[in-house]
N, C-alpha and C positions, 0 to 999 in steps of 0.2 A: 806653844798653845792652840789648838784645837776647840773649834767652833762651830755648832748645829742644830739647820735649820729648820723647822718643823711648823706646817702649817694646815687647817682648818674648815675648810671648806661650812663646813656643818657652823662657824663661831667659836664651838667648844674645846674648852686648851687642852681636856684629856685626849683629845683626839689629836692632838697636834705635839701631846705630851709621850706621843708611842715611839718607841724603840730608845728613847733615853732614858739615864743608867748614870750613878756619878756624877751629879751636875754641882757645878763649885759654883753659876750663878745666871740666871734662868729672865731675865729681856723679853714683855709680855706686850701682843698688843692684842684689843681686840671691840667687838663690835660695841656700841654703848647699850643695850638691853642682855647684854649677858654680860654684864663688862663687873659688876657684884657678885655672879657665882663662880666666873673664871678666874678669879680674885683668888675667890674661897679654895674652889677645887684646888690651883695649883697650889699654895701653901698645903693641902690636905695631903697630896701626891709625893713631896715634897716636903717633907716640914725640917725650919732649916736651914734651908739651902736660903742666899740673901737669891734676893728679886724682888724687880720692880717693875712695873708694869702702865700703859695709860690708854685712850679711848684711840684711834685709830686704825689706818689700813696699815700690816705691814707687806714689805718683798724680799724678795732672793734676786729671783732673776725675772719677774712677773707680779704688777702687782693685785695681794688678794684685800679685794673692796670691800666683803661682807662681810670675811672670818675671819677667827684670829690666828694668829702666828710665833713660834718661839724662838729665839735665840737663846743658844743653850753651850756654856764657856764647859767647857768640859775634864780638861786640860794644859799640862804651865802655866796657871795662874792662880792667885790670891786676892780674894774678893772678899769683898764688905759693901752691904744696902744696907741705908735709915734713911728717914724722909725728915724734912723744917715744915712745921706746922706755923698757924698765922703768919702766911711770906706776906701777903695782901698790906698788915701793918705791924709786922715785925720781923722782916728775915730774918735778921742776924740770932735775931733770941736760940735758938736750938742750932745751932751752928758747932757750940761744944760737942755735941754727939758726933755731926763729922769733922772733927778736929780727935774723936778720940780714933773712931776708926783707921785712918792718917797715921796715928799712932800706935796701932798695934798692925798694920800691915807693913810700913815701913818705907814708904814710895824712892826709889833712888834716883836717880838722878837721869830722866830721860826715858822710861819704863812704866809707871803712870799713871793712868788716864781715868776720871770722873764723867761717867755717864749720867744724865738727866733730864726729869717730865716734870716742867711745871704744868701745874692751873691755872698760874695766874700771875703776872706783876714780874715779867722775865725781867725782866730792867733792874729790882732793887734788888732780884736774886741774885743774877751776873755779879752788882756790882759787890754784898756781899757776897761772892766767890772768888773774888779775885787777888785781898789776900791772904789767904788760903793757897790758887795757884799758883800767884808768883813764890811765898814760903815752904814749897815742897816741888817747888817746880816739876809741876802739873800739865798734863796736856785734860780740853774740855769739851766736852761737843753735849749738844743733849736736846729738846725741840720742849714744845706745848701741845698736850695732849689736848683734844674734845670736850667738855661736857664740863670745863672745870674740876677734872679724879684722876688723879695718880695713885697710886700703887704702892706699898714696901712692902716686902716679910708676909702676907697677906692681911696689910690693914690699907682701905683706903683711905686717902686722904683729898677733904673737899675746899683748903687753902692749905699748898701746900707746895713742896717741892720735894720726889724721891729719889733717890741717887745710887748708882753704883761705882762701887769705888774697883779698880783691876789696877792689878803686880799682873805687869809680863814675866815670867820667872824667865823665859827664854831668849828672851830682845827687849829690841826699844821699845816705843810707841811714840805717835805723832798724828798730832787733830789738822786738820788742812781746812780750809774754804773755797768752792768754788764757787764765783758770781758768771749768767749767762748775761754781766750786762757792762759795758761800758758808756764812759763823760760823753758826748756831747760836746766836744771840741764849740771852748768858747765862751760855755752857760755857766756863770756863777748872781747861786739866787743864796742873797742876808736875809731868815729868816727873823720876824719881827712878830707883836703881839698873837704866841703862843699860847700853849695852855696846857701846860703836863697833860695833868688830869686823863683829857676828851684827847688827846695825843693830835691838838690840833695846832695848823698852820692861818692864823690872822693872815697874814701878808708875806709877799718875797718882793724883796727889794722897795722895801718904800708904796708896793702895789700890795691891789685886791691878789690871791695867789690865787682861786679858783681863775681867774681872769688870765695872772701872767703865764698861770700851765697851758691853759687853754692857746691859747698865740701862739708859745712854744709848739705844740703838739700837732695843731688842727682837728682838735675834736673840739664837738662844743658840751654844755653841760651836761646832756644825760650822757656823754661818751668817758667822761674820767672816771668812773672805776675801772671800765675796761680794758682804758687806757694804760693802765698800769703796769697790767703786763707786756704793754711791749715797751711804755716810758713811766718806768717806775721813777720818786729820784732817788738821788744818792750822801749820803752824810759826809762829810769827809773828816774822815781823823787819824791826821798827820800825814801821810801817804797810803794813807789806808780808805777807802769805801765800800761803805754800809748799805747795802741798796734801805729806802722806804717806802715798800706799799702803799702805796692809795684806796681809804675805804671808800667816802665819800663826798659830798660839798655842805658845808653850811654858812649862808648865809656866803660871806663875799668868802671865806676861806677855807681851805678843808678839809677834813680830816684822816689819818695817817690808822696805819695797823702798830705804828712802835714813837717814842716819842724825840718830839723834834721840840727845839729849845731856843728862847732868844738871844739871834746872834754866833744862831749855829750858819756853816755855810754848806749848802748844798748844791747839786749840780744834778740837771737832768741825765738821766741816762738811755740808752739803746741797745737792741737783744743782738748777741751772734749768734755766728752761728754756732749751735751744741752741743753739736758733735766733736766742732773741732774742737770746743775749749774742755769738752769729756777727755780727749784724744789727751789735753797739755797739762791736764791732772793729771790722765797715766802716767805721765813722761815725766813730771815730777816724783810720779811720786816711784816709779822702776830708779828716778836718782839716788834720791833717798836711801831704800831697804835695798840690798839682796837677795830678800827672799820673805814676802807676805803670808803670812798666813791667817790673817783672817782682817777683812773692814766691818767697821757697823757704822751708818750711813743716817740724815733727816735728810727731805728734800720736803719741801715745800713744798704747800697744794697748790700754789700760782704755780710750781712748774712743772709739778701733773699734770694739771692742767693743760697749759705751753702748749710741752713734749708731749701730749696721752691728742688735744688738736694737730701738733705734728703729725703724727704717726712714726712718733721714734723712743716716746715712752720704754724698747720693752730694747730698743737698737741701746739706746743707754743702757738701761744696767746694765744687759752683758755686755756691755766694752767696762765698766766699772768690774763690774765680777771677771773678767779676765786676767785682771790679780791674782786673784784666790776664793774660797771663801766672802762672802759681801752679802749682809742682810740689811735693813734698815724698815724705815717704817716714814709716811708721808705726813708733815708735819705742820701745826696754825703759825710756828715761828720757830726759829733756830736758834741754839749758841755757838759761840765758839771763840773760845777762850776768855772767857770771861766777858762778850761782847750778845748781845741779843739784835739780830740779823735777817731780815724779811726777805724770801722769793734765793733764796740762798743752796745749796747743800753744805752741811756740813758732814765733815766725818774723822772715825780717828782709824788709825793703821794701828796692825801688830804686824810685829817681825814673824 
């Protein structure tokens, strides 16, 4: 399997495509003001080639903050791309399109991944995908794009999920999730008076969620939004922890970037050394793969801001790229094997 990364500081995807020949799949990131033009230009340059895109900042060993990028799969893969529509209301309505693509590609056990971009309702879309992930033994990762728009095969969707199915003909694939946060010992929080539609938590352990969070972290009400960079909440799912980023204050409660339900068990998280965590990720991948052909990843925008502030962003991207060709994008929500998570890095690794 081979991947090519192209970038354009001008924001024009045509420049990022210089040198691309015989693509099997193209994944594009674009600035918002050029998204429509870039989607059309990409389809014009390679008509009929599967493609997906979103509004985001792409990266290889550094982030292209204002330009356009392409990740191109060129050899050793069989690919398809498409989209689900009206995902805010009926995410399962068009799932037959994805199932048809999977039946055509014929995934083997452990050799096929889905990369997806959502314009919204990520949790609902992930629930819809879960049955197919289990049925076909698929690995999956993805992201929320900016501005409520995604693209697939030259068409833009404002209430959709764009997906790419990638079968590695030369080896296995596996998805990974990396957190740079761990639970604060002894903190266990029971959520109540939640509102799914607003991603709202009214109470923790029967008291004002806002007050409990301020007491645990020592921040004041105005500091809650920024405190999430240091101390997000964590939702316990079995032995796993999914990060819940805090958005702000609403009355006596707090709003989040992902859904929390009544009776969910939460914990308070604290930051570890990102470089140590990155090395643990590298060691895990090395133990699972004899050879890495490529990595496609998404880093949450909150992680991007934290690493940038610490002066470690390029160092972090370089460490992951030490495994092999590595590229991806900065997202506004992350997907991992049917889960919708916050403040996380997710990736899929190709042998």
